[in-house]
mmCIF file of the N, C-alpha and C atoms, coordinates in Angstrom:
data_MODEL
# 
_entry.id   MODEL 
# 
loop_
_atom_site.group_PDB 
_atom_site.id 
_atom_site.type_symbol 
_atom_site.label_atom_id 
_atom_site.label_alt_id 
_atom_site.label_comp_id 
_atom_site.label_asym_id 
_atom_site.label_entity_id 
_atom_site.label_seq_id 
_atom_site.pdbx_PDB_ins_code 
_atom_site.Cartn_x 
_atom_site.Cartn_y 
_atom_site.Cartn_z 
_atom_site.occupancy 
_atom_site.B_iso_or_equiv 
_atom_site.pdbx_formal_charge 
_atom_site.auth_seq_id 
_atom_site.auth_comp_id 
_atom_site.auth_asym_id 
_atom_site.auth_atom_id 
_atom_site.pdbx_PDB_model_num 
ATOM 1   N N  . UNK A 1 1  ? 118.262 105.390 87.279  1.00 0.00 ? 1  UNK A N  1 
ATOM 2   C CA . UNK A 1 1  ? 117.434 105.207 88.460  1.00 0.00 ? 1  UNK A CA 1 
ATOM 3   C C  . UNK A 1 1  ? 118.298 104.692 89.606  1.00 0.00 ? 1  UNK A C  1 
ATOM 4   N N  . UNK A 1 2  ? 118.186 105.324 90.757  1.00 0.00 ? 2  UNK A N  1 
ATOM 5   C CA . UNK A 1 2  ? 118.952 104.932 91.923  1.00 0.00 ? 2  UNK A CA 1 
ATOM 6   C C  . UNK A 1 2  ? 118.202 103.870 92.714  1.00 0.00 ? 2  UNK A C  1 
ATOM 7   N N  . UNK A 1 3  ? 118.954 103.146 93.547  1.00 0.00 ? 3  UNK A N  1 
ATOM 8   C CA . UNK A 1 3  ? 118.331 102.076 94.326  1.00 0.00 ? 3  UNK A CA 1 
ATOM 9   C C  . UNK A 1 3  ? 117.266 102.622 95.273  1.00 0.00 ? 3  UNK A C  1 
ATOM 10  N N  . UNK A 1 4  ? 117.476 103.833 95.822  1.00 0.00 ? 4  UNK A N  1 
ATOM 11  C CA . UNK A 1 4  ? 116.479 104.359 96.756  1.00 0.00 ? 4  UNK A CA 1 
ATOM 12  C C  . UNK A 1 4  ? 115.160 104.661 96.068  1.00 0.00 ? 4  UNK A C  1 
ATOM 13  N N  . UNK A 1 5  ? 115.157 104.857 94.747  1.00 0.00 ? 5  UNK A N  1 
ATOM 14  C CA . UNK A 1 5  ? 113.910 105.038 94.008  1.00 0.00 ? 5  UNK A CA 1 
ATOM 15  C C  . UNK A 1 5  ? 113.160 103.717 93.847  1.00 0.00 ? 5  UNK A C  1 
ATOM 16  N N  . UNK A 1 6  ? 113.883 102.618 93.920  1.00 0.00 ? 6  UNK A N  1 
ATOM 17  C CA . UNK A 1 6  ? 113.287 101.307 93.698  1.00 0.00 ? 6  UNK A CA 1 
ATOM 18  C C  . UNK A 1 6  ? 112.793 100.655 94.990  1.00 0.00 ? 6  UNK A C  1 
ATOM 19  N N  . UNK A 1 7  ? 113.255 101.142 96.124  1.00 0.00 ? 7  UNK A N  1 
ATOM 20  C CA . UNK A 1 7  ? 112.874 100.545 97.407  1.00 0.00 ? 7  UNK A CA 1 
ATOM 21  C C  . UNK A 1 7  ? 111.543 101.096 97.891  1.00 0.00 ? 7  UNK A C  1 
ATOM 22  N N  . UNK A 1 8  ? 110.739 100.241 98.529  1.00 0.00 ? 8  UNK A N  1 
ATOM 23  C CA . UNK A 1 8  ? 109.496 100.746 99.125  1.00 0.00 ? 8  UNK A CA 1 
ATOM 24  C C  . UNK A 1 8  ? 109.829 101.634 100.332 1.00 0.00 ? 8  UNK A C  1 
ATOM 25  N N  . UNK A 1 9  ? 108.907 102.491 100.739 1.00 0.00 ? 9  UNK A N  1 
ATOM 26  C CA . UNK A 1 9  ? 109.194 103.385 101.871 1.00 0.00 ? 9  UNK A CA 1 
ATOM 27  C C  . UNK A 1 9  ? 109.413 102.649 103.190 1.00 0.00 ? 9  UNK A C  1 
ATOM 28  N N  . UNK A 1 10 ? 108.808 101.483 103.343 1.00 0.00 ? 10 UNK A N  1 
ATOM 29  C CA . UNK A 1 10 ? 108.975 100.663 104.548 1.00 0.00 ? 10 UNK A CA 1 
ATOM 30  C C  . UNK A 1 10 ? 109.431 99.273  104.111 1.00 0.00 ? 10 UNK A C  1 
ATOM 31  N N  . UNK A 1 11 ? 110.536 98.812  104.692 1.00 0.00 ? 11 UNK A N  1 
ATOM 32  C CA . UNK A 1 11 ? 111.110 97.510  104.345 1.00 0.00 ? 11 UNK A CA 1 
ATOM 33  C C  . UNK A 1 11 ? 110.862 96.498  105.459 1.00 0.00 ? 11 UNK A C  1 
ATOM 34  N N  . UNK A 1 12 ? 110.754 95.243  105.075 1.00 0.00 ? 12 UNK A N  1 
ATOM 35  C CA . UNK A 1 12 ? 110.656 94.158  106.047 1.00 0.00 ? 12 UNK A CA 1 
ATOM 36  C C  . UNK A 1 12 ? 112.055 93.614  106.334 1.00 0.00 ? 12 UNK A C  1 
ATOM 37  N N  . UNK A 1 13 ? 112.168 92.838  107.385 1.00 0.00 ? 13 UNK A N  1 
ATOM 38  C CA . UNK A 1 13 ? 113.433 92.178  107.698 1.00 0.00 ? 13 UNK A CA 1 
ATOM 39  C C  . UNK A 1 13 ? 113.840 91.287  106.529 1.00 0.00 ? 13 UNK A C  1 
ATOM 40  N N  . UNK A 1 14 ? 112.884 90.589  105.945 1.00 0.00 ? 14 UNK A N  1 
ATOM 41  C CA . UNK A 1 14 ? 113.183 89.705  104.815 1.00 0.00 ? 14 UNK A CA 1 
ATOM 42  C C  . UNK A 1 14 ? 113.735 90.498  103.629 1.00 0.00 ? 14 UNK A C  1 
ATOM 43  N N  . UNK A 1 15 ? 113.146 91.640  103.331 1.00 0.00 ? 15 UNK A N  1 
ATOM 44  C CA . UNK A 1 15 ? 113.631 92.450  102.214 1.00 0.00 ? 15 UNK A CA 1 
ATOM 45  C C  . UNK A 1 15 ? 115.056 92.932  102.459 1.00 0.00 ? 15 UNK A C  1 
ATOM 46  N N  . UNK A 1 16 ? 115.331 93.393  103.666 1.00 0.00 ? 16 UNK A N  1 
ATOM 47  C CA . UNK A 1 16 ? 116.684 93.851  103.985 1.00 0.00 ? 16 UNK A CA 1 
ATOM 48  C C  . UNK A 1 16 ? 117.662 92.684  103.921 1.00 0.00 ? 16 UNK A C  1 
ATOM 49  N N  . UNK A 1 17 ? 117.253 91.520  104.401 1.00 0.00 ? 17 UNK A N  1 
ATOM 50  C CA . UNK A 1 17 ? 118.148 90.357  104.356 1.00 0.00 ? 17 UNK A CA 1 
ATOM 51  C C  . UNK A 1 17 ? 118.476 89.978  102.916 1.00 0.00 ? 17 UNK A C  1 
ATOM 52  N N  . UNK A 1 18 ? 117.500 90.084  102.025 1.00 0.00 ? 18 UNK A N  1 
ATOM 53  C CA . UNK A 1 18 ? 117.749 89.785  100.613 1.00 0.00 ? 18 UNK A CA 1 
ATOM 54  C C  . UNK A 1 18 ? 118.673 90.826  99.986  1.00 0.00 ? 18 UNK A C  1 
ATOM 55  N N  . UNK A 1 19 ? 118.488 92.091  100.341 1.00 0.00 ? 19 UNK A N  1 
ATOM 56  C CA . UNK A 1 19 ? 119.357 93.148  99.820  1.00 0.00 ? 19 UNK A CA 1 
ATOM 57  C C  . UNK A 1 19 ? 120.796 92.974  100.293 1.00 0.00 ? 19 UNK A C  1 
ATOM 58  N N  . UNK A 1 20 ? 120.962 92.566  101.547 1.00 0.00 ? 20 UNK A N  1 
ATOM 59  C CA . UNK A 1 20 ? 122.290 92.437  102.134 1.00 0.00 ? 20 UNK A CA 1 
ATOM 60  C C  . UNK A 1 20 ? 122.935 91.079  101.868 1.00 0.00 ? 20 UNK A C  1 
ATOM 61  N N  . UNK A 1 21 ? 122.133 90.090  101.494 1.00 0.00 ? 21 UNK A N  1 
ATOM 62  C CA . UNK A 1 21 ? 122.665 88.740  101.332 1.00 0.00 ? 21 UNK A CA 1 
ATOM 63  C C  . UNK A 1 21 ? 122.914 88.076  102.680 1.00 0.00 ? 21 UNK A C  1 
ATOM 64  N N  . UNK A 1 22 ? 122.159 88.485  103.680 1.00 0.00 ? 22 UNK A N  1 
ATOM 65  C CA . UNK A 1 22 ? 122.287 87.968  105.037 1.00 0.00 ? 22 UNK A CA 1 
ATOM 66  C C  . UNK A 1 22 ? 121.085 87.103  105.381 1.00 0.00 ? 22 UNK A C  1 
ATOM 67  N N  . UNK A 1 23 ? 121.245 86.292  106.410 1.00 0.00 ? 23 UNK A N  1 
ATOM 68  C CA . UNK A 1 23 ? 120.122 85.529  106.948 1.00 0.00 ? 23 UNK A CA 1 
ATOM 69  C C  . UNK A 1 23 ? 119.186 86.509  107.653 1.00 0.00 ? 23 UNK A C  1 
ATOM 70  N N  . UNK A 1 24 ? 117.872 86.302  107.568 1.00 0.00 ? 24 UNK A N  1 
ATOM 71  C CA . UNK A 1 24 ? 116.937 87.207  108.248 1.00 0.00 ? 24 UNK A CA 1 
ATOM 72  C C  . UNK A 1 24 ? 117.201 87.349  109.751 1.00 0.00 ? 24 UNK A C  1 
ATOM 73  N N  . UNK A 1 25 ? 117.683 86.294  110.396 1.00 0.00 ? 25 UNK A N  1 
ATOM 74  C CA . UNK A 1 25 ? 117.982 86.387  111.832 1.00 0.00 ? 25 UNK A CA 1 
ATOM 75  C C  . UNK A 1 25 ? 119.071 87.420  112.115 1.00 0.00 ? 25 UNK A C  1 
ATOM 76  N N  . UNK A 1 26 ? 120.038 87.528  111.214 1.00 0.00 ? 26 UNK A N  1 
ATOM 77  C CA . UNK A 1 26 ? 121.104 88.515  111.374 1.00 0.00 ? 26 UNK A CA 1 
ATOM 78  C C  . UNK A 1 26 ? 120.535 89.924  111.325 1.00 0.00 ? 26 UNK A C  1 
ATOM 79  N N  . UNK A 1 27 ? 119.651 90.172  110.371 1.00 0.00 ? 27 UNK A N  1 
ATOM 80  C CA . UNK A 1 27 ? 119.019 91.492  110.257 1.00 0.00 ? 27 UNK A CA 1 
ATOM 81  C C  . UNK A 1 27 ? 118.172 91.756  111.495 1.00 0.00 ? 27 UNK A C  1 
ATOM 82  N N  . UNK A 1 28 ? 117.413 90.769  111.927 1.00 0.00 ? 28 UNK A N  1 
ATOM 83  C CA . UNK A 1 28 ? 116.571 90.925  113.113 1.00 0.00 ? 28 UNK A CA 1 
ATOM 84  C C  . UNK A 1 28 ? 117.422 91.270  114.335 1.00 0.00 ? 28 UNK A C  1 
ATOM 85  N N  . UNK A 1 29 ? 118.562 90.601  114.489 1.00 0.00 ? 29 UNK A N  1 
ATOM 86  C CA . UNK A 1 29 ? 119.449 90.881  115.615 1.00 0.00 ? 29 UNK A CA 1 
ATOM 87  C C  . UNK A 1 29 ? 119.995 92.301  115.541 1.00 0.00 ? 29 UNK A C  1 
ATOM 88  N N  . UNK A 1 30 ? 120.335 92.757  114.332 1.00 0.00 ? 30 UNK A N  1 
ATOM 89  C CA . UNK A 1 30 ? 120.806 94.141  114.164 1.00 0.00 ? 30 UNK A CA 1 
ATOM 90  C C  . UNK A 1 30 ? 119.709 95.129  114.545 1.00 0.00 ? 30 UNK A C  1 
ATOM 91  N N  . UNK A 1 31 ? 118.471 94.786  114.225 1.00 0.00 ? 31 UNK A N  1 
ATOM 92  C CA . UNK A 1 31 ? 117.333 95.653  114.574 1.00 0.00 ? 31 UNK A CA 1 
ATOM 93  C C  . UNK A 1 31 ? 117.119 95.700  116.081 1.00 0.00 ? 31 UNK A C  1 
ATOM 94  N N  . UNK A 1 32 ? 117.082 94.540  116.712 1.00 0.00 ? 32 UNK A N  1 
ATOM 95  C CA . UNK A 1 32 ? 116.786 94.506  118.147 1.00 0.00 ? 32 UNK A CA 1 
ATOM 96  C C  . UNK A 1 32 ? 117.930 95.076  118.978 1.00 0.00 ? 32 UNK A C  1 
ATOM 97  N N  . UNK A 1 33 ? 119.149 95.036  118.462 1.00 0.00 ? 33 UNK A N  1 
ATOM 98  C CA . UNK A 1 33 ? 120.285 95.610  119.192 1.00 0.00 ? 33 UNK A CA 1 
ATOM 99  C C  . UNK A 1 33 ? 120.330 97.129  119.058 1.00 0.00 ? 33 UNK A C  1 
ATOM 100 N N  . UNK A 1 34 ? 119.564 97.669  118.107 1.00 0.00 ? 34 UNK A N  1 
ATOM 101 C CA . UNK A 1 34 ? 119.576 99.107  117.881 1.00 0.00 ? 34 UNK A CA 1 
ATOM 102 C C  . UNK A 1 34 ? 120.572 99.538  116.824 1.00 0.00 ? 34 UNK A C  1 
ATOM 103 N N  . UNK A 1 35 ? 121.353 98.606  116.307 1.00 0.00 ? 35 UNK A N  1 
ATOM 104 C CA . UNK A 1 35 ? 122.326 98.933  115.265 1.00 0.00 ? 35 UNK A CA 1 
ATOM 105 C C  . UNK A 1 35 ? 121.627 99.415  113.997 1.00 0.00 ? 35 UNK A C  1 
ATOM 106 N N  . UNK A 1 36 ? 120.572 98.734  113.608 1.00 0.00 ? 36 UNK A N  1 
ATOM 107 C CA . UNK A 1 36 ? 119.762 99.114  112.449 1.00 0.00 ? 36 UNK A CA 1 
ATOM 108 C C  . UNK A 1 36 ? 118.440 99.666  112.974 1.00 0.00 ? 36 UNK A C  1 
ATOM 109 N N  . UNK A 1 37 ? 118.188 100.960 112.798 1.00 0.00 ? 37 UNK A N  1 
ATOM 110 C CA . UNK A 1 37 ? 116.942 101.548 113.308 1.00 0.00 ? 37 UNK A CA 1 
ATOM 111 C C  . UNK A 1 37 ? 115.713 100.871 112.704 1.00 0.00 ? 37 UNK A C  1 
ATOM 112 N N  . UNK A 1 38 ? 114.789 100.495 113.576 1.00 0.00 ? 38 UNK A N  1 
ATOM 113 C CA . UNK A 1 38 ? 113.581 99.812  113.130 1.00 0.00 ? 38 UNK A CA 1 
ATOM 114 C C  . UNK A 1 38 ? 112.461 100.095 114.119 1.00 0.00 ? 38 UNK A C  1 
ATOM 115 N N  . UNK A 1 39 ? 111.279 99.641  113.763 1.00 0.00 ? 39 UNK A N  1 
ATOM 116 C CA . UNK A 1 39 ? 110.144 99.755  114.673 1.00 0.00 ? 39 UNK A CA 1 
ATOM 117 C C  . UNK A 1 39 ? 109.315 98.493  114.566 1.00 0.00 ? 39 UNK A C  1 
ATOM 118 N N  . UNK A 1 40 ? 108.548 98.237  115.629 1.00 0.00 ? 40 UNK A N  1 
ATOM 119 C CA . UNK A 1 40 ? 107.693 97.056  115.638 1.00 0.00 ? 40 UNK A CA 1 
ATOM 120 C C  . UNK A 1 40 ? 106.362 97.383  114.991 1.00 0.00 ? 40 UNK A C  1 
ATOM 121 N N  . UNK A 1 41 ? 105.886 96.453  114.201 1.00 0.00 ? 41 UNK A N  1 
ATOM 122 C CA . UNK A 1 41 ? 104.559 96.526  113.600 1.00 0.00 ? 41 UNK A CA 1 
ATOM 123 C C  . UNK A 1 41 ? 103.903 95.179  113.877 1.00 0.00 ? 41 UNK A C  1 
ATOM 124 N N  . UNK A 1 42 ? 103.096 95.135  114.921 1.00 0.00 ? 42 UNK A N  1 
ATOM 125 C CA . UNK A 1 42 ? 102.558 93.847  115.353 1.00 0.00 ? 42 UNK A CA 1 
ATOM 126 C C  . UNK A 1 42 ? 103.690 93.004  115.911 1.00 0.00 ? 42 UNK A C  1 
ATOM 127 N N  . UNK A 1 43 ? 103.863 91.810  115.364 1.00 0.00 ? 43 UNK A N  1 
ATOM 128 C CA . UNK A 1 43 ? 104.952 90.928  115.790 1.00 0.00 ? 43 UNK A CA 1 
ATOM 129 C C  . UNK A 1 43 ? 106.169 91.028  114.892 1.00 0.00 ? 43 UNK A C  1 
ATOM 130 N N  . UNK A 1 44 ? 106.166 91.968  113.968 1.00 0.00 ? 44 UNK A N  1 
ATOM 131 C CA . UNK A 1 44 ? 107.244 92.084  112.991 1.00 0.00 ? 44 UNK A CA 1 
ATOM 132 C C  . UNK A 1 44 ? 108.038 93.367  113.191 1.00 0.00 ? 44 UNK A C  1 
ATOM 133 N N  . UNK A 1 45 ? 109.227 93.377  112.648 1.00 0.00 ? 45 UNK A N  1 
ATOM 134 C CA . UNK A 1 45 ? 110.066 94.568  112.615 1.00 0.00 ? 45 UNK A CA 1 
ATOM 135 C C  . UNK A 1 45 ? 109.967 95.182  111.230 1.00 0.00 ? 45 UNK A C  1 
ATOM 136 N N  . UNK A 1 46 ? 109.975 96.501  111.177 1.00 0.00 ? 46 UNK A N  1 
ATOM 137 C CA . UNK A 1 46 ? 109.966 97.230  109.911 1.00 0.00 ? 46 UNK A CA 1 
ATOM 138 C C  . UNK A 1 46 ? 111.084 98.260  109.948 1.00 0.00 ? 46 UNK A C  1 
ATOM 139 N N  . UNK A 1 47 ? 111.640 98.544  108.775 1.00 0.00 ? 47 UNK A N  1 
ATOM 140 C CA . UNK A 1 47 ? 112.749 99.475  108.652 1.00 0.00 ? 47 UNK A CA 1 
ATOM 141 C C  . UNK A 1 47 ? 112.371 100.539 107.624 1.00 0.00 ? 47 UNK A C  1 
ATOM 142 N N  . UNK A 1 48 ? 112.450 101.808 108.021 1.00 0.00 ? 48 UNK A N  1 
ATOM 143 C CA . UNK A 1 48 ? 112.183 102.875 107.055 1.00 0.00 ? 48 UNK A CA 1 
ATOM 144 C C  . UNK A 1 48 ? 113.297 102.896 106.012 1.00 0.00 ? 48 UNK A C  1 
ATOM 145 N N  . UNK A 1 49 ? 112.955 103.147 104.770 1.00 0.00 ? 49 UNK A N  1 
ATOM 146 C CA . UNK A 1 49 ? 113.929 103.192 103.678 1.00 0.00 ? 49 UNK A CA 1 
ATOM 147 C C  . UNK A 1 49 ? 115.069 104.151 104.011 1.00 0.00 ? 49 UNK A C  1 
ATOM 148 N N  . UNK A 1 50 ? 114.729 105.352 104.498 1.00 0.00 ? 50 UNK A N  1 
ATOM 149 C CA . UNK A 1 50 ? 115.752 106.349 104.810 1.00 0.00 ? 50 UNK A CA 1 
ATOM 150 C C  . UNK A 1 50 ? 116.693 105.855 105.903 1.00 0.00 ? 50 UNK A C  1 
ATOM 151 N N  . UNK A 1 51 ? 116.134 105.163 106.900 1.00 0.00 ? 51 UNK A N  1 
ATOM 152 C CA . UNK A 1 51 ? 116.960 104.626 107.982 1.00 0.00 ? 51 UNK A CA 1 
ATOM 153 C C  . UNK A 1 51 ? 117.907 103.554 107.446 1.00 0.00 ? 51 UNK A C  1 
ATOM 154 N N  . UNK A 1 52 ? 117.412 102.719 106.553 1.00 0.00 ? 52 UNK A N  1 
ATOM 155 C CA . UNK A 1 52 ? 118.246 101.674 105.949 1.00 0.00 ? 52 UNK A CA 1 
ATOM 156 C C  . UNK A 1 52 ? 119.392 102.290 105.152 1.00 0.00 ? 52 UNK A C  1 
ATOM 157 N N  . UNK A 1 53 ? 119.089 103.291 104.324 1.00 0.00 ? 53 UNK A N  1 
ATOM 158 C CA . UNK A 1 53 ? 120.115 103.920 103.492 1.00 0.00 ? 53 UNK A CA 1 
ATOM 159 C C  . UNK A 1 53 ? 121.155 104.649 104.340 1.00 0.00 ? 53 UNK A C  1 
ATOM 160 N N  . UNK A 1 54 ? 120.725 105.311 105.412 1.00 0.00 ? 54 UNK A N  1 
ATOM 161 C CA . UNK A 1 54 ? 121.665 105.977 106.320 1.00 0.00 ? 54 UNK A CA 1 
ATOM 162 C C  . UNK A 1 54 ? 122.538 104.950 107.037 1.00 0.00 ? 54 UNK A C  1 
ATOM 163 N N  . UNK A 1 55 ? 121.949 103.824 107.416 1.00 0.00 ? 55 UNK A N  1 
ATOM 164 C CA . UNK A 1 55 ? 122.689 102.760 108.073 1.00 0.00 ? 55 UNK A CA 1 
ATOM 165 C C  . UNK A 1 55 ? 123.783 102.223 107.144 1.00 0.00 ? 55 UNK A C  1 
ATOM 166 N N  . UNK A 1 56 ? 123.447 102.058 105.872 1.00 0.00 ? 56 UNK A N  1 
ATOM 167 C CA . UNK A 1 56 ? 124.436 101.606 104.884 1.00 0.00 ? 56 UNK A CA 1 
ATOM 168 C C  . UNK A 1 56 ? 125.586 102.608 104.806 1.00 0.00 ? 56 UNK A C  1 
ATOM 169 N N  . UNK A 1 57 ? 125.263 103.897 104.767 1.00 0.00 ? 57 UNK A N  1 
ATOM 170 C CA . UNK A 1 57 ? 126.305 104.933 104.710 1.00 0.00 ? 57 UNK A CA 1 
ATOM 171 C C  . UNK A 1 57 ? 127.209 104.866 105.937 1.00 0.00 ? 57 UNK A C  1 
ATOM 172 N N  . UNK A 1 58 ? 126.616 104.654 107.119 1.00 0.00 ? 58 UNK A N  1 
ATOM 173 C CA . UNK A 1 58 ? 127.418 104.545 108.343 1.00 0.00 ? 58 UNK A CA 1 
ATOM 174 C C  . UNK A 1 58 ? 128.336 103.325 108.287 1.00 0.00 ? 58 UNK A C  1 
ATOM 175 N N  . UNK A 1 59 ? 127.822 102.211 107.780 1.00 0.00 ? 59 UNK A N  1 
ATOM 176 C CA . UNK A 1 59 ? 128.646 101.000 107.664 1.00 0.00 ? 59 UNK A CA 1 
ATOM 177 C C  . UNK A 1 59 ? 129.796 101.231 106.689 1.00 0.00 ? 59 UNK A C  1 
ATOM 178 N N  . UNK A 1 60 ? 129.516 101.918 105.577 1.00 0.00 ? 60 UNK A N  1 
ATOM 179 C CA . UNK A 1 60 ? 130.567 102.224 104.605 1.00 0.00 ? 60 UNK A CA 1 
ATOM 180 C C  . UNK A 1 60 ? 131.628 103.122 105.227 1.00 0.00 ? 60 UNK A C  1 
ATOM 181 N N  . UNK A 1 61 ? 131.205 104.122 105.985 1.00 0.00 ? 61 UNK A N  1 
ATOM 182 C CA . UNK A 1 61 ? 132.147 105.048 106.618 1.00 0.00 ? 61 UNK A CA 1 
ATOM 183 C C  . UNK A 1 61 ? 133.043 104.321 107.620 1.00 0.00 ? 61 UNK A C  1 
ATOM 184 N N  . UNK A 1 62 ? 132.479 103.373 108.363 1.00 0.00 ? 62 UNK A N  1 
ATOM 185 C CA . UNK A 1 62 ? 133.267 102.610 109.331 1.00 0.00 ? 62 UNK A CA 1 
ATOM 186 C C  . UNK A 1 62 ? 134.330 101.774 108.638 1.00 0.00 ? 62 UNK A C  1 
ATOM 187 N N  . UNK A 1 63 ? 133.993 101.177 107.507 1.00 0.00 ? 63 UNK A N  1 
ATOM 188 C CA . UNK A 1 63 ? 134.936 100.278 106.835 1.00 0.00 ? 63 UNK A CA 1 
ATOM 189 C C  . UNK A 1 63 ? 136.003 101.037 106.061 1.00 0.00 ? 63 UNK A C  1 
ATOM 190 N N  . UNK A 1 64 ? 135.797 102.322 105.791 1.00 0.00 ? 64 UNK A N  1 
ATOM 191 C CA . UNK A 1 64 ? 136.803 103.102 105.072 1.00 0.00 ? 64 UNK A CA 1 
ATOM 192 C C  . UNK A 1 64 ? 138.057 103.301 105.903 1.00 0.00 ? 64 UNK A C  1 
ATOM 193 N N  . UNK A 1 65 ? 137.935 103.242 107.227 1.00 0.00 ? 65 UNK A N  1 
ATOM 194 C CA . UNK A 1 65 ? 139.066 103.494 108.099 1.00 0.00 ? 65 UNK A CA 1 
ATOM 195 C C  . UNK A 1 65 ? 139.707 102.223 108.620 1.00 0.00 ? 65 UNK A C  1 
ATOM 196 N N  . UNK A 1 66 ? 139.226 101.082 108.198 1.00 0.00 ? 66 UNK A N  1 
ATOM 197 C CA . UNK A 1 66 ? 139.775 99.809  108.673 1.00 0.00 ? 66 UNK A CA 1 
ATOM 198 C C  . UNK A 1 66 ? 140.920 99.391  107.798 1.00 0.00 ? 66 UNK A C  1 
# 
């Protein structure tokens, strides 16, 4: 079973922060800056699973050349 099968279709900032081992404020800042694609749901930010997984791939690609 792959991780994308285990993730819900819509993630919260808290869920992403737990997956990344980051503080929720860091994830929120990435969302509001546009680095991590997200959308507002009321007063909260939400991240589509596919957007999160693509973002991870982009981060991996960036670090391969460093």
